TORPAFI-599036 format. One record per residue (C-alpha): x, y, z; residue in one letter. Coordinates in Angstrom, 3 decimals. Layout:
# residues N
<site><px>X</px><py>Y</py><pz>Z</pz><resn>A</resn></site>
...
//
This chain:
# residues 68
<site><px>0.000</px><py>0.000</py><pz>0.000</pz><resn>M</resn></site>
<site><px>1.419</px><py>3.369</py><pz>-0.954</pz><resn>S</resn></site>
<site><px>0.829</px><py>6.611</py><pz>0.837</pz><resn>S</resn></site>
<site><px>1.760</px><py>10.103</py><pz>-0.187</pz><resn>S</resn></site>
<site><px>3.542</px><py>12.603</py><pz>2.004</pz><resn>N</resn></site>
<site><px>2.746</px><py>15.405</py><pz>-0.426</pz><resn>N</resn></site>
<site><px>0.815</px><py>18.189</py><pz>1.207</pz><resn>K</resn></site>
<site><px>-0.859</px><py>20.978</py><pz>-0.703</pz><resn>T</resn></site>
<site><px>0.641</px><py>24.230</py><pz>0.532</pz><resn>V</resn></site>
<site><px>-1.945</px><py>26.410</py><pz>-1.228</pz><resn>V</resn></site>
<site><px>-5.194</px><py>24.424</py><pz>-1.462</pz><resn>P</resn></site>
<site><px>-6.735</px><py>27.022</py><pz>-3.794</pz><resn>A</resn></site>
<site><px>-4.054</px><py>26.206</py><pz>-6.386</pz><resn>A</resn></site>
<site><px>-5.068</px><py>22.545</py><pz>-6.674</pz><resn>K</resn></site>
<site><px>-7.647</px><py>23.145</py><pz>-9.414</pz><resn>A</resn></site>
<site><px>-5.210</px><py>25.285</py><pz>-11.410</pz><resn>A</resn></site>
<site><px>-2.493</px><py>22.624</py><pz>-11.142</pz><resn>L</resn></site>
<site><px>-4.914</px><py>19.904</py><pz>-12.248</pz><resn>N</resn></site>
<site><px>-5.959</px><py>22.051</py><pz>-15.219</pz><resn>Q</resn></site>
<site><px>-2.299</px><py>22.632</py><pz>-16.085</pz><resn>M</resn></site>
<site><px>-1.647</px><py>18.887</py><pz>-15.894</pz><resn>K</resn></site>
<site><px>-4.481</px><py>18.164</py><pz>-18.336</pz><resn>L</resn></site>
<site><px>-3.340</px><py>20.881</py><pz>-20.751</pz><resn>E</resn></site>
<site><px>0.234</px><py>19.591</py><pz>-20.751</pz><resn>I</resn></site>
<site><px>-0.898</px><py>15.990</py><pz>-21.206</pz><resn>A</resn></site>
<site><px>-2.988</px><py>17.098</py><pz>-24.167</pz><resn>N</resn></site>
<site><px>-0.023</px><py>19.040</py><pz>-25.632</pz><resn>E</resn></site>
<site><px>2.187</px><py>15.957</py><pz>-25.546</pz><resn>I</resn></site>
<site><px>-0.487</px><py>13.740</py><pz>-27.073</pz><resn>G</resn></site>
<site><px>-2.066</px><py>12.089</py><pz>-24.042</pz><resn>L</resn></site>
<site><px>-5.695</px><py>12.952</py><pz>-24.669</pz><resn>S</resn></site>
<site><px>-8.267</px><py>11.985</py><pz>-22.012</pz><resn>N</resn></site>
<site><px>-5.495</px><py>11.982</py><pz>-19.382</pz><resn>Y</resn></site>
<site><px>-8.013</px><py>12.751</py><pz>-16.637</pz><resn>D</resn></site>
<site><px>-9.994</px><py>9.577</py><pz>-17.302</pz><resn>S</resn></site>
<site><px>-7.077</px><py>7.245</py><pz>-18.100</pz><resn>V</resn></site>
<site><px>-5.809</px><py>4.788</py><pz>-15.497</pz><resn>D</resn></site>
<site><px>-2.307</px><py>6.216</py><pz>-14.907</pz><resn>K</resn></site>
<site><px>-1.127</px><py>2.723</py><pz>-13.977</pz><resn>G</resn></site>
<site><px>-1.650</px><py>1.658</py><pz>-17.581</pz><resn>N</resn></site>
<site><px>0.660</px><py>4.399</py><pz>-18.866</pz><resn>L</resn></site>
<site><px>4.403</px><py>3.990</py><pz>-19.012</pz><resn>T</resn></site>
<site><px>6.643</px><py>5.693</py><pz>-16.482</pz><resn>A</resn></site>
<site><px>8.002</px><py>7.754</py><pz>-19.356</pz><resn>R</resn></site>
<site><px>4.540</px><py>9.031</py><pz>-20.301</pz><resn>Q</resn></site>
<site><px>3.661</px><py>9.956</py><pz>-16.722</pz><resn>N</resn></site>
<site><px>7.135</px><py>11.439</py><pz>-16.248</pz><resn>G</resn></site>
<site><px>6.757</px><py>13.696</py><pz>-19.265</pz><resn>Y</resn></site>
<site><px>3.639</px><py>15.252</py><pz>-17.779</pz><resn>V</resn></site>
<site><px>5.292</px><py>15.907</py><pz>-14.417</pz><resn>G</resn></site>
<site><px>8.511</px><py>17.079</py><pz>-16.047</pz><resn>G</resn></site>
<site><px>6.797</px><py>19.581</py><pz>-18.309</pz><resn>Y</resn></site>
<site><px>4.707</px><py>20.825</py><pz>-15.387</pz><resn>M</resn></site>
<site><px>7.864</px><py>21.436</py><pz>-13.388</pz><resn>T</resn></site>
<site><px>9.537</px><py>23.157</py><pz>-16.334</pz><resn>K</resn></site>
<site><px>6.583</px><py>25.509</py><pz>-16.854</pz><resn>K</resn></site>
<site><px>6.254</px><py>26.259</py><pz>-13.144</pz><resn>L</resn></site>
<site><px>9.962</px><py>27.126</py><pz>-12.937</pz><resn>V</resn></site>
<site><px>9.638</px><py>29.370</py><pz>-16.003</pz><resn>E</resn></site>
<site><px>6.650</px><py>31.124</py><pz>-14.404</pz><resn>M</resn></site>
<site><px>8.560</px><py>31.654</py><pz>-11.153</pz><resn>A</resn></site>
<site><px>11.608</px><py>32.999</py><pz>-12.995</pz><resn>E</resn></site>
<site><px>9.451</px><py>35.467</py><pz>-14.915</pz><resn>Q</resn></site>
<site><px>7.748</px><py>36.571</py><pz>-11.713</pz><resn>Q</resn></site>
<site><px>11.096</px><py>37.020</py><pz>-9.966</pz><resn>M</resn></site>
<site><px>12.403</px><py>39.027</py><pz>-12.904</pz><resn>A</resn></site>
<site><px>9.364</px><py>41.295</py><pz>-12.643</pz><resn>G</resn></site>
<site><px>7.801</px><py>40.357</py><pz>-15.956</pz><resn>K</resn></site>
//
């Protein structure tokens, strides 16, 4: 049995992060990502989604820090 230690720091951001996840999955060709059993996807496919999310979030933070 697996358990997650991830805690949402800003609960109001959860919906925005889920929307971002679906948009990124769609961009990389994983349509219907919200209704797909993630266990049936490869680690690479799931990793791409998380990796691109991280990349975009870092880019957003850098822009915000640069005052753009």
